[in-house]
SERO-4910 file (N, C-alpha, C, O; in steps of 0.05 Angstrom, whole numbers):
BEGIN
 pado doro    nc1    nc2    nc3   cac1   cac2   cac3    cc1    cc2    cc3    oc1    oc2    oc3
  Unk    A  -3476  -1384   -408  -3452  -1383   -393  -3456  -1382   -363  -3442  -1396   -348
  Unk    A  -3476  -1367   -354  -3482  -1365   -326  -3492  -1392   -315  -3484  -1400   -293
  Unk    A  -3509  -1405   -330  -3519  -1431   -321  -3496  -1451   -318  -3495  -1466   -298
  Unk    A  -3478  -1452   -337  -3455  -1470   -335  -3438  -1464   -311  -3428  -1482   -298
  Unk    A  -3434  -1438   -306  -3418  -1430   -283  -3431  -1439   -257  -3418  -1449   -239
  Unk    A  -3457  -1434   -255  -3472  -1442   -231  -3471  -1473   -227  -3467  -1482   -204
  Unk    A  -3474  -1488   -249  -3472  -1517   -246  -3445  -1526   -238  -3442  -1543   -220
  Unk    A  -3424  -1514   -250  -3397  -1521   -242  -3392  -1515   -213  -3381  -1532   -199
  Unk    A  -3400  -1491   -204  -3396  -1484   -175  -3411  -1503   -157  -3401  -1511   -136
  Unk    A  -3436  -1510   -164  -3451  -1528   -148  -3438  -1555   -146  -3436  -1567   -124
  Unk    A  -3429  -1566   -168  -3415  -1592   -168  -3389  -1591   -152  -3382  -1609   -138
  Unk    A  -3374  -1570   -156  -3349  -1567   -142  -3352  -1564   -112  -3337  -1576    -97
  Unk    A  -3372  -1549   -104  -3377  -1545    -75  -3388  -1571    -62  -3383  -1576    -39
  Unk    A  -3403  -1587    -77  -3414  -1611    -66  -3392  -1631    -59  -3394  -1647    -40
  Unk    A  -3371  -1631    -75  -3349  -1651    -71  -3327  -1640    -53  -3307  -1654    -49
  Unk    A  -3329  -1616    -43  -3308  -1604    -27  -3310  -1612      2  -3332  -1609     14
  Unk    A  -3289  -1622     13  -3288  -1630     41  -3277  -1607     57  -3252  -1605     60
  Unk    A  -3294  -1590     68  -3285  -1566     81  -3269  -1572    107  -3251  -1556    114
  Unk    A  -3275  -1593    121  -3261  -1600    145  -3231  -1606    140  -3215  -1604    158
  Unk    A  -3224  -1613    115  -3196  -1618    109  -3181  -1592    104  -3157  -1592    103
  Unk    A  -3195  -1570     99  -3183  -1545     93  -3180  -1527    118  -3168  -1505    116
  Unk    A  -3189  -1536    141  -3188  -1519    165  -3160  -1512    173  -3154  -1490    181
  Unk    A  -3141  -1531    170  -3114  -1525    177  -3101  -1505    159  -3081  -1492    167
  Unk    A  -3111  -1501    136  -3100  -1482    117  -3113  -1454    119  -3105  -1436    104
  Unk    A  -3132  -1451    136  -3147  -1425    137  -3129  -1402    145  -3129  -1381    131
  Unk    A  -3113  -1405    166  -3096  -1383    174  -3074  -1376    154  -3071  -1352    148
  Unk    A  -3060  -1395    143  -3040  -1388    122  -3053  -1375     98  -3041  -1357     86
  Unk    A  -3077  -1384     90  -3090  -1372     67  -3098  -1343     73  -3096  -1326     55
  Unk    A  -3108  -1338     97  -3115  -1310    104  -3091  -1292    104  -3092  -1269     95
  Unk    A  -3069  -1302    115  -3044  -1286    116  -3034  -1280     88  -3027  -1258     82
  Unk    A  -3034  -1300     71  -3024  -1297     43  -3043  -1278     28  -3033  -1260     14
  Unk    A  -3069  -1281     31  -3088  -1263     17  -3085  -1235     26  -3086  -1216     10
  Unk    A  -3082  -1231     52  -3079  -1204     63  -3053  -1191     53  -3053  -1168     44
  Unk    A  -3031  -1206     53  -3006  -1195     43  -3007  -1189     13  -2997  -1168      4
  Unk    A  -3020  -1206     -2  -3023  -1201    -31  -3040  -1176    -36  -3033  -1160    -53
  Unk    A  -3062  -1173    -22  -3079  -1150    -26  -3065  -1124    -18  -3067  -1104    -33
  Unk    A  -3050  -1124      4  -3036  -1100     12  -3014  -1093     -8  -3011  -1070    -16
  Unk    A  -2999  -1113    -16  -2977  -1108    -36  -2989  -1098    -63  -2977  -1080    -75
  Unk    A  -3011  -1110    -71  -3023  -1102    -97  -3033  -1073    -96  -3029  -1058   -114
  Unk    A  -3046  -1066    -74  -3056  -1038    -71  -3033  -1019    -70  -3034   -998    -84
  Unk    A  -3012  -1024    -55  -2989  -1007    -54  -2976  -1004    -81  -2968   -982    -89
  Unk    A  -2973  -1026    -95  -2960  -1025   -122  -2978  -1009   -141  -2968   -993   -157
  Unk    A  -3004  -1013   -140  -3022   -999   -158  -3022   -969   -153  -3022   -953   -171
  Unk    A  -3021   -961   -127  -3022   -933   -120  -2995   -919   -126  -2994   -898   -138
  Unk    A  -2973   -932   -117  -2947   -918   -119  -2932   -923   -145  -2914   -908   -151
  Unk    A  -2939   -944   -160  -2925   -949   -185  -2943   -945   -209  -2938   -928   -226
  Unk    A  -2965   -960   -210  -2982   -959   -234  -2995   -932   -238  -2994   -921   -260
  Unk    A  -3007   -921   -217  -3021   -895   -219  -3001   -873   -227  -3007   -857   -244
  Unk    A  -2978   -873   -215  -2958   -852   -221  -2946   -855   -248  -2941   -836   -263
  Unk    A  -2940   -880   -256  -2928   -886   -282  -2947   -879   -305  -2938   -872   -326
  Unk    A  -2973   -883   -300  -2992   -879   -322  -3002   -850   -324  -3019   -844   -341
  Unk    A  -2992   -832   -307  -2998   -804   -312  -3014   -789   -290  -3019   -765   -294
  Unk    A  -3021   -802   -269  -3035   -789   -246  -3060   -774   -254  -3066   -753   -244
  Unk    A  -3076   -786   -272  -3101   -774   -280  -3123   -795   -277  -3119   -816   -265
  Unk    A  -3147   -788   -287  -3170   -807   -284  -3165   -833   -298  -3171   -854   -287
  Unk    A  -3154   -832   -322  -3148   -857   -336  -3128   -874   -321  -3130   -899   -320
  Unk    A  -3109   -861   -308  -3089   -876   -292  -3103   -889   -268  -3095   -911   -260
  Unk    A  -3122   -875   -256  -3137   -887   -234  -3153   -912   -242  -3153   -932   -228
  Unk    A  -3165   -910   -265  -3180   -933   -275  -3161   -956   -283  -3167   -979   -278
  Unk    A  -3138   -949   -295  -3118   -970   -301  -3108   -983   -275  -3103  -1007   -274
  Unk    A  -3104   -967   -254  -3095   -978   -228  -3116   -996   -216  -3109  -1017   -204
  Unk    A  -3141   -989   -220  -3162  -1007   -210  -3162  -1033   -226  -3165  -1055   -214
  Unk    A  -3158  -1032   -252  -3155  -1056   -268  -3131  -1072   -261  -3132  -1097   -261
  Unk    A  -3109  -1059   -254  -3084  -1072   -246  -3089  -1087   -220  -3078  -1109   -216
  Unk    A  -3104  -1076   -202  -3111  -1090   -177  -3127  -1115   -183  -3123  -1135   -170
  Unk    A  -3144  -1113   -203  -3159  -1137   -211  -3141  -1159   -222  -3145  -1183   -217
  Unk    A  -3120  -1151   -237  -3101  -1171   -247  -3086  -1183   -224  -3082  -1208   -223
  Unk    A  -3078  -1167   -205  -3062  -1176   -183  -3077  -1195   -164  -3065  -1212   -151
  Unk    A  -3103  -1191   -162  -3119  -1207   -144  -3136  -1228   -159  -3151  -1243   -146
  Unk    A  -3133  -1230   -185  -3149  -1249   -199  -3140  -1253   -227  -3118  -1264   -232
  Unk    A  -3156  -1243   -246  -3149  -1247   -274  -3162  -1224   -290  -3172  -1205   -278
  Unk    A  -3163  -1227   -316  -3174  -1206   -333  -3203  -1200   -327  -3211  -1176   -326
  Unk    A  -3221  -1220   -322  -3248  -1213   -314  -3250  -1196   -289  -3267  -1179   -286
  Unk    A  -3233  -1202   -269  -3233  -1187   -244  -3224  -1158   -250  -3235  -1139   -238
  Unk    A  -3205  -1154   -267  -3196  -1127   -275  -3219  -1112   -288  -3223  -1089   -283
  Unk    A  -3233  -1126   -306  -3256  -1113   -320  -3278  -1104   -300  -3289  -1082   -303
  Unk    A  -3284  -1121   -281  -3304  -1114   -261  -3295  -1091   -244  -3311  -1073   -239
  Unk    A  -3270  -1090   -236  -3260  -1067   -221  -3263  -1042   -237  -3271  -1021   -226
  Unk    A  -3255  -1042   -262  -3257  -1018   -279  -3286  -1010   -284  -3292   -986   -284
  Unk    A  -3303  -1029   -288  -3332  -1023   -292  -3344  -1010   -267  -3360   -992   -269
  Unk    A  -3335  -1019   -243  -3345  -1007   -219  -3336   -978   -216  -3352   -961   -209
  Unk    A  -3311   -973   -222  -3301   -945   -220  -3315   -928   -241  -3323   -905   -235
  Unk    A  -3316   -937   -266  -3328   -920   -287  -3358   -917   -285  -3369   -897   -294
  Unk    A  -3372   -936   -273  -3401   -932   -269  -3406   -910   -249  -3428   -898   -249
  Unk    A  -3388   -905   -231  -3392   -884   -211  -3381   -857   -220  -3393   -836   -214
  Unk    A  -3357   -857   -233  -3344   -832   -240  -3344   -824   -269  -3336   -802   -276
  Unk    A  -3352   -842   -287  -3352   -836   -315  -3334   -854   -331  -3317   -868   -320
  Unk    A  -3337   -854   -358  -3322   -873   -375  -3292   -866   -377  -3283   -843   -375
  Unk    A  -3277   -887   -383  -3249   -884   -389  -3243   -903   -412  -3238   -927   -409
  Unk    A  -3244   -892   -437  -3242   -909   -461  -3214   -920   -463  -3211   -943   -473
  Unk    A  -3193   -905   -456  -3166   -915   -458  -3162   -940   -441  -3149   -959   -449
  Unk    A  -3172   -939   -416  -3168   -962   -398  -3182   -987   -408  -3171  -1009   -405
  Unk    A  -3205   -984   -420  -3219  -1007   -430  -3208  -1018   -456  -3215  -1040   -465
  Unk    A  -3189  -1003   -468  -3174  -1014   -491  -3149  -1027   -482  -3141  -1049   -491
  Unk    A  -3135  -1014   -463  -3108  -1023   -455  -3110  -1049   -438  -3096  -1068   -443
  Unk    A  -3127  -1049   -418  -3127  -1071   -398  -3135  -1097   -411  -3121  -1117   -406
  Unk    A  -3157  -1099   -426  -3162  -1125   -438  -3141  -1134   -458  -3135  -1158   -460
  Unk    A  -3130  -1115   -473  -3109  -1122   -492  -3085  -1134   -478  -3074  -1154   -486
  Unk    A  -3076  -1120   -458  -3052  -1129   -443  -3059  -1155   -428  -3043  -1174   -428
  Unk    A  -3082  -1155   -414  -3089  -1178   -397  -3095  -1203   -413  -3086  -1225   -404
  Unk    A  -3108  -1201   -434  -3117  -1225   -448  -3097  -1233   -470  -3095  -1257   -476
  Unk    A  -3084  -1215   -482  -3067  -1221   -505  -3038  -1223   -498  -3025  -1244   -501
  Unk    A  -3026  -1201   -488  -2998  -1200   -483  -2989  -1219   -460  -2969  -1232   -462
  Unk    A  -3005  -1220   -439  -2999  -1237   -417  -2999  -1266   -426  -2981  -1282   -418
  Unk    A  -3018  -1274   -442  -3019  -1302   -452  -2994  -1308   -469  -2983  -1330   -467
  Unk    A  -2986  -1290   -486  -2962  -1294   -502  -2937  -1296   -485  -2920  -1314   -489
  Unk    A  -2935  -1278   -466  -2911  -1279   -448  -2911  -1304   -431  -2890  -1316   -428
  Unk    A  -2934  -1312   -421  -2935  -1337   -406  -2927  -1361   -422  -2913  -1378   -413
  Unk    A  -2935  -1362   -447  -2928  -1384   -464  -2897  -1385   -468  -2886  -1407   -468
  Unk    A  -2885  -1362   -472  -2856  -1361   -476  -2842  -1369   -450  -2823  -1385   -451
  Unk    A  -2851  -1359   -428  -2838  -1365   -402  -2841  -1395   -395  -2821  -1407   -387
  Unk    A  -2864  -1406   -399  -2868  -1434   -393  -2851  -1451   -411  -2839  -1471   -401
  Unk    A  -2850  -1445   -436  -2834  -1461   -455  -2804  -1459   -448  -2790  -1479   -449
  Unk    A  -2795  -1436   -440  -2767  -1433   -433  -2760  -1448   -407  -2739  -1460   -405
  Unk    A  -2779  -1448   -388  -2774  -1463   -363  -2775  -1493   -369  -2758  -1508   -359
  Unk    A  -2793  -1502   -385  -2794  -1530   -393  -2768  -1539   -408  -2758  -1560   -403
  Unk    A  -2759  -1521   -425  -2735  -1527   -441  -2711  -1529   -422  -2695  -1547   -425
  Unk    A  -2709  -1510   -403  -2686  -1511   -385  -2688  -1534   -366  -2667  -1546   -359
  Unk    A  -2712  -1542   -358  -2714  -1565   -339  -2707  -1591   -354  -2698  -1610   -341
  Unk    A  -2712  -1593   -380  -2705  -1617   -395  -2675  -1619   -399  -2665  -1641   -403
  Unk    A  -2661  -1597   -399  -2632  -1598   -402  -2618  -1610   -378  -2596  -1621   -380
  Unk    A  -2630  -1607   -354  -2617  -1616   -330  -2629  -1642   -323  -2622  -1655   -303
***
């Protein structure tokens, strides 16, 4: 898996014309900064408090930041980083992959199908 990822990244980077992306650098930085700030605020003030304000809630909030800034693998890495320093959280490692990999995919399928259905009606 790692070799395939490295090969994919090498091929993708070789064909990338960086000089064409210079005009998009400032908007991308602004969007990324706004997304990171909003995600951290939501994780601290909503996720952490809603999940119980304990250690498991902190690990879940770290995983939620991973979802907000990436995908399920990013959430897993965030949680592994927190738990490697402060100790395990079994509940978070059950909830986050289940929600991220299973429920989100099911909800996305329903939402996409409903949008496609509505766009075909018009």
